[in-house]
N, C-alpha and C positions, 0 to 999 in steps of 0.2 A: 363462573367466578363472580362473587358478590361485587356490587358496584364499589363499596368502600375498599375492598381488597384490591380491585383493579386500579382504583385511583391511587392507593398507596404504592402499588407496584410501579405504576407509571411515573409517580413522583420520584421514586428511588432511581428508576432508569434515567430520568431526566438529570438528576443530580450526579449520577455517575458519568453521563455522556456529555453534558454541555461543556465541561472544561476541555475535554478532548476534542469536541467539535470546534471550539474557538481555536485551540492549538493547531489542529490539522488544517483548518481554514487558513490560518496565518502561514503555516509551513508550505502548503500547496500554492497559496497566493503568491508567495515570493518566487516560486518556481515559474509561475505564469508571468510575473513581472520580469524575471530574467529574460524569458523569451520575447516579451514585448520590447524590452530595451535592445535586445540583440537584433530584432527585426528592423530597428532603425539603422543598423549597420548595412543592411542590404539583404537581398534574397539569398545570396551565396553563404554568408555566415549563418543565417537562420537555418538553411538546409544542412550545413555542416553540423550544427548543434542537434538538429533533428535526427541525424544518423546515429548520434551517440545515445539517444533515448533508450533503445532496446537494451543496450549493455548496462546503462544506468539502472534500468528496471531489473536486470539480471542480478545486480548487486543487492538491490532493495529486496528482491525475491528471496535471496539467501538469508538476509538479515531478518526478514519478517518470518520466514520459516523457523529460524532459531528463536526468535522472539515469541512465537506461538508456543514452542516447547517450554520456554522459560515460564511464561504466564500459566500454562496448564499444569506443569509439575509443581510449581511453588504454591499456586492457589489450591491444588488438591491436597498438598501436604498441610497447608494451613487449615483447610476444611476438616481434615482428619486429626487436627490437634498436634501435628508433628512440627513444632516451631524450630527446633534445632536443625532438623533436616532441611527445612526451607532456607535457613541461613547458609548451609553448606551448598545447596543447589544454586543459590544466588551467586556465590563466589565463583563456582565452577563455570557456569554458563556464560557469565559476562566475560571472563578471561578467555575461554575457549572461542567464543564468538568473535572477539576482537582479532585474535590470531587468524581465524578462518577467513575473515573479510580481507585482511591484509594480504594473505596469500593469493586470494582471488584477484585482487587489484593488480598484483604483480603479473599474474598470468595474462590479464586483459591488456596490460600495457605491452607486454612482449609480443602478443599475437594481434595487435591492432590492425596492421596493414592487410593481412589476408581476410580478417573479419569484415572490416569496412569495405573492402573491395567486393566481397561477396554480397554485401548488403546493397551494392549499387553505387557507391561513391566513386567519382571519376578522379583523374589525376590532378585536376584543379582543386578539388574539394579536400583531398587527403592532407595537404599541408595545413589547411585551416583546422581540420580535426586534430592533427598531431599537436598543435600549439595549445589547444583547449583541453586535450584528453588527460595530460599529466596532472594539472591542478584539479580537474574534475574528479579524477580517481582519488586524490588525496582528500578532497571534500567529501566524497562518498564514504571513505573509511571513517572520517571523523563523525559523519552523520550516523553511521552504523553503530559505533561505540555509544554515541548519545542515545540511540534507539534502544540498545540493550539495557542501559541504565533506566530509561523510561519504562521499559517492560518490567523491571524489578519493582519500581514504584507502583505501577498499575497492579501487579500481582498482590501487593500488600494493601490494595484498596485506595491508594493515593493517585487520583487522576488530576488533581489541581496543579501540582508542581510541574508535571510534564506539559500540561496545557499552557501554563504561564510561560514556561521556557520556550515553547514553540513560538509563542507570540514575540518574545524578546529577540530570539534569533532571527525571526522574519523581519522585524523592524530594523535590526542591525544590517541585514542583507539589503533591505530596501534603501537604506542610507548609503551603503557602500557601492551598490551597483552603478549608479551614474558616475560616481567619482572614478572607479577603477575601469569602467568600460570606455567612457568618453574623456576622462581627465578633468583637470581644473586649472585655470590660468594657462601658463605656457606649456604645461604638461599635457600631452595629447591622449593619455590613457593607454590601456592595454588592449583595447578592442575585445574580441570574443573571449580570450582567456580571463579578462577582468571579471566576467560573470562568475566563473568558477572560483577565482580567488576571493571574491566577495562572500560566496557561500562558505568557503573553507574558514575564513576569519570568523564569520558569524557562528558557525558550529563550534569552533575552537573556544570562543568565549563562553558559549552555553555549556560546553563540557567542563570548563573550570568551575562553573557554579554548581552543577549537579554532583560532581565528584566531591566537592566540599560538603555538600549536604549529605551525601551518602556516607562519608566518613564519620559523621555524627549520628548515624542511624544504628539500629541494632539488627541489621538485616544481613550482615556478612559474617563469615566464620573463618578462623585461621587454622583450626585443627580438624582432623577427621576427614580431610578432603580426599585423600587417596582412597580410603575405604568407601566414601560416598561415591566416588567416581566408579569404583568397581561394581557397586550395587545399582547405581542409577544410569550407567551408560546405556544399558539395553533399553529400558523404558524411554530414556531421552531420545535415542535414535529411533525408537518405534514411533514417537510423535514427530520429532524433527525431520526424519527422513521423508515420510510421505508429505508432510507439510511443506518442506523445502522443495520437493519435486513439484508439488502443486503450485507453489509460488514461482518456480522457475518456468512453468509452462507459459504464463503471460508474456515474459520477455522473449521466449522462443517464438510465440505467436506474433509478437510485435515485430520481430525480425522478418518473419515470413510476410507479414502484412506490409511492412515498409518496402520490401523488395517488389511487391505487387504495385504499390503506389509509385515507386521510382520509375516504373514504365510509363506513368502518366505525365511525367515532366517535373522540373525543379519546383515550380510553383505549387504543384500538388503535394510534393514532399514537405515543403515549408508549411502549407496549410494543415497537413496531417500532423506535423509536429506540434503546431499550436492547438489543434483539436485534442491531441493526447494530453497536453497540459491542462486544457480546459476540462477534459473528462475527469481527471483526478480532483479538480476543484469542485466540479458539480457533484461529485460523489462524497463530499466531505462528511456528511452526516453518516453515511454508510461506513466510511472508513473509521470514523470515531466510534461507532458501535462495534465494529470488529475489534477495536482495542479495549473498550470498556466492558463489553458483554462477556467475553470468554473467561476472565477471572471470576466473575460472578457465577457463571455456569459451572466453572471448575469447582467452586466451593460447594455448590449444590450436588455435583457429581460425587465429591468426597464424602458428603453427608448422606447420599442416596435419596435426595429429595427430587424425584422426577416430576411430581406435580408442579413444583415451582419452575422446573425447567420448561415444561410445556407452556406455562403461562407467560414466562419471559420471552420465549421464542415467538409465540403468537403475537404478543404485543409489539415486539421489535419489527416483525414482518409487516404488520399493519402500518406502523409509523413510516417505515422505509418506502412502501408503495405509495402512500398518500403524498409524502414529501417529494419524492423523486418525480412522480408524475406531474405534480403541480409546478415544480421548478423547471422541469424539462419543457413543458408547454410554454411557460413564460419566456424562457431563454430562446426557444424556437421563434417566438414572435419578435423578440428583440435581436435576432441574429444579425441583420445588416449593420446595426449600430455597434454591436459587440465586435464584429469583425473589423469594422473601421477603427475601433479603439485599439485592437491588438495587432493588426497587420499594416505594414507600410505600403506594400505594393497593391494596386487595384486588382491584379490577377489573383494574388493570394487571398485578398478579401473576398472575392467572388467564390473561390473554392471553399474557404472557411465558412462562409454563410451557408452553403449547401450542406456541408458536413454537420454543422450545428443543428440545422432544421430536422435532419433525419435521425441523428444519433442521440441527442440529449433526451428526448422523450422515452427512448428505449432503455434508459438507465434505471427506470423503475424495476424492470425485470432483471437487469444486471445486478442491481442492489440486492434483490432476493437471493440470487445465486451466491453472491459474495458472503452474505450473512449466513447462509446455510453451510457453506464451506468452513467458515470461521467457527460456527457452533459445533460442527462435526469434529473438528480438531480438539475442541475443549471437552467434548463429551465421550471421548474414547473411540471415535470412529475415524481415525486419520486416513486409513486406506480408502474408505468410501468418499471422504472429502477430496482426496487426491484424484480418484476416478471421476468425481463430479467436475473438478477443474479441467480434467482432460476432455471430458465430454463437451463441456461448454466451449472450449477453444477449438478442438479438432473435429468435433462432430457437428457443432452448431455454427460457431462464429466464422472460422476460416473458410470452410466450404461455401457458405453463403456469400462471404466477402469476395472470394475469388470469382465465383460464378457471376455475381453482380458486376464486378469490374470487367469481366469478359463480355458480358452482354450490353452494358450501358456506361462504360467509362467511370468517371468519378461519381456521377449520380447513382449508377448501378451499384458501385462499391458501397456508398453510404447506405442505400436501401438494404443491401445484403447484410451489412454489419448490424443494422438495426434489427432485422429479422432474426439473425443469429442470437442476439441478446434476448429477444422475447422467447425464443425456443428454449434457451438455457434456463431462463427464470422459471418457466413452467416445469421443466424437468427437475430442477432443484426443489421446488415446492412439493412435488409428488414424492421425491426421495425422503424429505424430512417428515412428511406425514406418515410414510410407511415405517420409518425408523422409530418414531415416537410411539406409534401404535403398538409396537412390540413390547414396550415397557408396561409394567403394572400400573394401574390407575393411580395408586396413592404412594408408590415408592416405599413400601414397608420395610421392616427390619431385614428381610432377606436381601432386598435390593441394596440396602445400606452395607451389608456384609460383603456382597460382591464388589461394590464400588471400592470399599476399603482394601480388599484383596488386590484389585487392579492397581490401586495407587501404590 
């Protein structure tokens, strides 16, 4: 690729990604701030919150799987010039997605006791979880609806408004957290549930703003929805089904992982919960790319431009590896100070320092795997992306994590998880190389025709 073309491509990738990077950084930052405030309540509330993370990730997995389908189908329709169909799809998927997440939240509330008991929560922790779980589920539903609308904006090429709103909601949560958790003046606050209510209020305010903006856009339709549902249900399920299963695997793996960590003690569970929040924050650039890149790839797919696809993926992978490796090594060096900032208990700080030093440098390989899975969903390979997610978690990550914990306690668990990430990254890179090699070099007219037929 010529230097000028590579520079132009990199500049466009930067313009598409930086708003989402800032937004995701703010969004994940407030989740980490939540845990930092909760840690000041004591080890027991922090451990109670940590037990809810896998189920929260379960909800996020469903919403992200649906969001992938939203972005893929709408961007492909726009790439093929089918603007009216894109409007109908936008209306359908946002409404169906909101109802789906609401039903999931109801099921998770009803089944909370057997689920958390199986995860390792004891009788002293269950009342803390119950008080937190209802407002947390409400906040998760509001966040899911907000995410679906963000996906609609991204599919139309607007990454700035979602990025700005993520920052605004994060600042609102940051301001509300200490007030609702610890109180002000004579009011003693809500304790652990206050963190969930702060998130719910922040998401609710953000939802009011984006719904108002959406009403003034030309991205929704009121007619032809029933016919569109009949035509698009199958391709939507074909993308959303594997993508959702792929997104549900990390929460399942997180449940299995925390059940292993629970055997190492309450302090290790609390440290693992903080490390999980720190993981998503450290992967902010990767997460932003998994949001900004698929709509762009979807348009290339709709137009049959596979040369552009190869160039985009190659550039994105190079950026991810360089950034994550540098950031991971830096944070590993700063691990003791970072743990002191986040954790209140000396025992939790020691465990968190150990986890940071081993896990964060391995996120360079994890980032490669995440980007390959996201690109696979956008490019018409949802089944392969799902299988890649399964292989990462159940062939690489969990076996190495369990074996490490069995051999060496928390230190062995950290080393095993890092090794699993590296193996998954290498596997994903080889898979993407093989898939792209099967496409024609220039993505000519025949490739374009096939892409349009798939859309």
